[in-house]
C-alpha positions in Angstrom: 39.8 1.0 -6.6 39.7 -0.2 -3.0 37.0 -2.1 -1.2 33.7 -0.3 -0.8 31.5 -0.8 2.2 28.6 1.4 3.1 25.7 0.6 5.5 22.6 2.7 6.1 19.7 2.3 8.5 16.3 3.9 7.8 13.5 3.9 10.4 10.0 3.5 9.0 7.6 6.2 10.1 4.4 5.1 11.7 1.6 5.7 9.2 -2.2 5.8 9.6 -2.7 2.1 8.9 0.0 1.2 11.5 -1.8 3.4 14.0 -5.2 1.7 13.3 -3.6 -1.7 13.7 -2.0 -0.8 17.0 -5.3 0.6 18.4 -7.1 -2.5 17.1 -4.7 -4.8 18.8 -4.9 -3.0 22.1 -8.7 -2.9 22.0 -8.8 -6.6 21.1 -6.6 -7.5 24.1 -8.6 -5.2 26.4 -11.9 -6.9 25.3 -10.7 -10.5 25.1 -9.0 -10.7 28.5 -12.2 -10.1 30.7 -14.2 -12.3 28.4 -11.7 -15.1 28.7 -11.6 -14.7 32.5 -15.4 -14.7 32.8 -15.8 -17.8 30.6 -13.1 -19.7 32.4 -14.6 -18.8 35.8 -18.0 -19.9 34.7 -16.5 -23.4 34.0 -14.4 -23.3 37.2 -11.2 -23.2 35.1 -9.7 -20.0 36.4 -6.0 -21.0 35.8 -6.8 -21.6 32.1 -8.4 -18.2 31.8 -5.4 -16.5 33.3 -3.0 -18.4 31.0 -5.3 -17.5 28.0 -5.1 -13.8 29.1 -1.3 -14.0 29.3 -1.3 -15.5 25.8 -3.5 -12.8 24.4 -1.4 -10.0 25.9 1.8 -11.6 24.8 0.5 -12.2 21.2 -0.7 -8.5 21.1 2.7 -7.4 22.2 4.5 -9.5 19.6 2.2 -8.2 16.8 2.7 -4.6 18.0 6.5 -5.1 17.8 6.2 -6.1 14.1 5.0 -2.6 13.3 8.3 -1.1 14.6 10.4 -1.5 11.4 13.8 -0.4 10.3 15.5 -1.1 7.0 19.2 -1.6 6.5 20.9 -1.2 3.2 24.5 -2.4 2.9 26.7 -2.2 -0.2 29.9 -4.3 -0.3 31.9 -4.0 -3.5 28.8 -3.8 -5.7 26.8 -6.3 -3.8 23.7 -4.8 -2.1 21.6 -6.4 0.6 18.3 -5.0 1.9 17.2 -6.2 5.4 14.1 -5.6 7.4 14.6 -5.3 11.2 11.6 -5.7 13.4 11.7 -4.1 16.9 15.5 -4.0 16.8 15.3 -7.8 17.6 14.8 -9.9 14.5 16.2 -9.4 11.0 14.8 -10.7 7.7 16.7 -10.5 4.4 14.4 -9.0 1.9 16.7 -9.2 -1.1 20.3 -9.1 -2.3 21.7 -8.3 -5.7 24.7 -7.2 -7.7 24.5 -3.6 -8.8 25.9 -4.7 -12.2 22.5 -6.4 -12.8 20.6 -3.1 -12.6 18.3 -2.5 -15.5 17.0 0.9 -14.3 17.5 3.4 -11.5 15.9 6.7 -10.7 13.7 8.8 -8.3 10.6 6.8 -7.5 8.2 9.7 -7.2 8.9 10.8 -10.8 8.5 7.3 -12.2 5.8 5.8 -10.0 3.1 5.8 -12.6 5.3 4.2 -15.3 6.5 1.5 -12.8 3.0 0.7 -11.5 2.0 -1.1 -14.7 5.3 -3.0 -15.2 5.6 -6.7 -14.3 8.1 -7.8 -11.6 8.6 -11.0 -9.8 8.9 -9.0 -6.6 8.3 -5.5 -5.4 10.3 -4.5 -2.3 9.4 -1.2 -0.6 12.1 -0.4 2.0 11.4 3.2 2.5 10.9 5.3 5.6 7.8 7.1 4.3 4.8 5.7 2.4 4.7 8.9 0.2 8.1 7.9 -1.3 9.1 11.6 -1.8 12.8 11.0 -1.3 12.8 7.4 -2.4 14.8 5.9 -5.3 14.1 2.7 -7.2 16.3 0.1 -8.8 15.1 -2.7 -11.1 17.5 -5.5 -10.7 17.9 -9.3 -11.2 18.2 -11.1 -7.9 19.0 -14.7 -7.4 16.5 -14.9 -4.5 13.6 -12.8 -5.9 14.1 -12.7 -9.7 13.3 -9.4 -11.5 12.8 -7.1 -8.6 11.7 -3.5 -8.1 13.5 -2.2 -5.0 12.3 1.2 -3.5 14.7 2.6 -0.9 15.9 5.8 0.7 19.6 6.2 -0.1 21.7 9.2 1.0 24.2 10.9 -1.3 27.1 8.7 -0.1 25.2 5.5 -0.8 24.1 6.8 -4.3 27.7 7.7 -5.1 28.8 4.3 -4.2 26.1 2.6 -6.2 27.1 4.7 -9.3 30.5 3.0 -9.3 29.0 -0.4 -9.8 25.9 0.0 -12.1 26.4 -0.6 -15.8 28.1 2.3 -17.5 25.3 3.1 -20.1 22.8 3.3 -17.3 25.0 5.5 -15.2 25.5 8.0 -18.1 21.7 7.9 -18.8 20.6 8.6 -15.3 23.4 10.7 -13.8 25.0 12.2 -16.8 28.6 12.0 -18.2 30.1 13.8 -15.2 29.0 11.2 -12.7 
C-alpha cells in the first residue's frame, strides 16, 4: 500500500448566532465611536478620541473576522489533523490523532442523542453546518486532547481513506464486510 494523503476544506456556514454577533459588533462600533469622540472633545483630548475610535473599529473588524471560519481535515498515512482557519489568515490546530486509535465512528445525526450523555475530554465540532445533517463523528484518543469526540464533514474519498486505517473490527461493524 502506497502513501495516502488527502486534504479537505469545509467552509462554515454563517448561522443565526453568528449574524447576531456581527450585527452587535457593528452597532457597538457605531455607538462607541461618537461617544468616545464627544468625551475626548469635552476634555480637549481630541487625538486620544480619534485613536480610541480607530482602536474600536479595528477591534470590531478583528472580532468579525473570527466568525469567518473554515476547517481543514488532512489524512496522511492514517494520521489525521483537524485545523480551524479564521478569515483565511490564521490557523489553529484543533486536534490530531491516529486513525488506529478510533473507538467508534458513524453518522452524527443518527447517534447524537447517545453521544450527548457520554463523557469526553474534548468535543471538537468542525462541521460546515450546525444541524450536522451530513456530519460524521469519530471517538479517538489524541495525545493533545485525550479522549476526543470529533464531528466533521468528510466526503466519500476521505471516508474511504479513513476506512483503511481504523481498526478492522470497527471497520466491519460500521461499514460491513465488503468495505
